[in-house]
C-alpha positions in Angstrom: 37.8 35.1 34.5 35.5 33.1 36.6 32.1 34.6 35.6 31.4 34.6 31.9 27.7 35.7 31.9 26.4 38.8 33.6 24.1 37.7 36.4 21.0 39.8 37.2 21.3 42.0 40.3 19.6 40.6 43.4 18.1 42.9 46.0 20.5 41.6 48.6 23.5 42.7 46.5 22.6 46.4 46.0 25.1 47.8 48.6 28.1 45.8 47.5 27.7 45.3 43.7 27.8 48.2 41.2 26.6 48.0 37.6 27.1 50.8 35.2 26.2 50.7 31.5 26.1 52.4 28.2 25.0 51.4 24.7 27.5 52.1 22.0 28.0 51.1 18.4 25.2 48.5 18.5 26.4 46.9 21.7 25.5 47.1 25.4 28.5 47.5 27.7 28.2 47.0 31.5 30.9 47.6 34.0 30.6 45.5 37.1 32.4 46.0 40.4 32.2 44.4 43.8 32.9 47.1 46.4 34.3 44.5 48.9 36.7 42.9 46.5 40.1 43.7 47.9 41.7 42.9 44.6 39.6 45.8 43.1 38.7 43.9 40.0 36.6 45.7 37.4 34.8 43.6 34.8 33.5 44.7 31.4 30.6 42.9 29.8 29.7 43.3 26.2 26.1 42.2 25.4 26.0 40.2 28.6 29.2 38.3 28.1 32.5 39.0 30.0 34.8 40.8 27.6 37.6 41.8 29.9 38.7 42.1 33.5 41.3 44.5 35.0 42.4 45.9 38.3 41.1 49.4 39.2 41.8 51.9 37.8 40.9 50.2 34.6 40.8 51.3 31.0 39.1 49.1 28.4 39.9 50.0 24.8 37.0 49.4 22.4 37.2 48.5 18.7 36.5 52.0 17.4 39.3 53.8 19.4 37.0 54.8 22.2 37.3 53.4 25.7 35.5 52.7 28.9 37.3 53.8 32.1 36.5 52.8 35.7 38.1 53.6 39.0 37.0 52.4 42.4 37.0 54.6 45.5 37.0 53.6 49.2 33.2 53.0 48.7 31.6 53.4 45.3 33.3 54.7 42.2 35.6 57.6 41.5 34.6 57.4 37.9 32.8 55.1 35.4 32.8 56.8 32.0 32.9 56.3 28.2 35.7 58.2 26.5 35.7 59.0 22.8 38.8 59.4 20.8 38.5 63.2 20.8 38.6 63.2 24.6 34.9 63.8 25.2 33.7 61.8 28.2 30.3 60.6 29.2 29.3 59.1 32.5 28.0 55.5 32.5 24.5 55.2 33.9 23.9 53.1 37.0 21.7 50.2 36.0 18.2 49.7 37.3 18.0 48.3 40.8 21.4 49.4 41.9 21.8 51.6 45.0 23.3 54.3 42.8 20.3 54.2 40.5 18.0 54.4 43.5 19.9 57.5 44.9 19.6 59.2 41.4 15.9 58.4 41.4 15.5 60.0 44.8 17.5 63.0 43.5 15.1 63.4 40.6 11.9 63.0 42.7 13.1 65.1 45.7 15.8 67.6 44.4 15.6 69.9 47.5 15.9 67.0 50.0 18.7 65.5 47.9 20.7 68.7 47.8 20.2 69.1 51.6 21.5 65.5 52.2 24.5 66.2 49.9 25.3 69.5 51.8 25.1 67.7 55.1 27.2 64.8 53.8 29.9 67.3 52.6 29.8 69.2 55.9 30.1 66.0 58.0 33.1 64.8 56.0 34.9 68.1 56.3 34.3 68.4 60.1 35.4 64.8 60.6 38.5 65.5 58.5 39.4 68.6 60.5 38.8 67.1 63.9 40.2 63.6 63.3 43.3 64.3 61.2 45.3 65.6 64.2 44.6 62.3 66.1 45.7 60.3 63.1 48.9 62.3 62.7 49.7 61.9 66.4 49.1 58.1 66.2 51.4 57.8 63.3 54.0 60.0 65.0 53.8 57.9 68.1 54.3 54.7 66.1 57.2 56.2 64.2 58.9 57.5 67.3 59.0 54.0 68.7 61.4 52.9 66.0 65.0 52.6 67.1 66.4 55.1 64.6 63.7 57.8 65.0 63.8 60.7 67.4 60.7 61.6 69.5 58.1 63.7 67.7 56.1 66.3 69.6 52.4 65.8 69.3 50.2 68.4 67.6 47.2 69.9 69.4 44.0 67.9 69.0 40.3 68.7 69.5 39.1 67.4 72.8 35.7 66.1 71.8 33.3 64.1 74.0 33.1 60.4 73.2 29.5 60.7 72.0 30.5 63.3 69.4 33.5 61.3 68.2 31.1 58.3 67.7 28.5 60.5 66.0 31.2 61.9 63.6 32.4 58.4 62.8 28.9 57.1 62.0 28.0 60.3 60.2 31.2 60.1 58.2 30.4 56.6 57.1 26.9 57.6 56.1 28.2 60.7 54.3 30.8 58.7 52.4 28.2 56.2 51.4 25.9 59.0 50.1 28.8 60.5 48.1 29.8 57.1 46.7 26.2 56.5 45.6 26.2 59.9 43.8 29.6 59.2 42.3 31.0 62.4 43.7 34.7 62.1 44.5 37.1 64.6 46.0 40.6 63.1 46.7 41.0 65.2 49.9 37.8 64.2 51.7 36.8 60.9 50.0 40.0 58.9 50.1 
């Protein structure tokens, strides 16, 4: 556990550092993640001091039987929540200055625009999934058929899209995934 004090968020860190918090039982708890940490470490701070560090998905038991749960996605969080003993769950709030908090502020200030962006993001991810999965399957099949013990696998039909559309879908998919990550919306089919 290298970092014992919770450092304030710098503006340059908003896209790779996530902070989620809750006040409970007279204490302030903060979950900190680094989205580019390949070890997927999740750190729990209690009143600004490092209390525990675990690999995602992480569950941090608290003294009163409740717990804090956090799981990282490809970008962003699958979940960051407080769980009571009776099973009731409450999402942790993104802390001020984080990209997630800024996206939620935009949602509150411009709900129609926010819903439109969310609908476009979902559509782009589904279209990218439908058009790109056959290419991925064929690539895997080709790699597997090159093994000495495997028999050739027939390719499945793919969508013949122009290069500009493939690039647009790729860039749009990244932007859509980023938006969904900032809103902490996770679907295992389209977001993993």
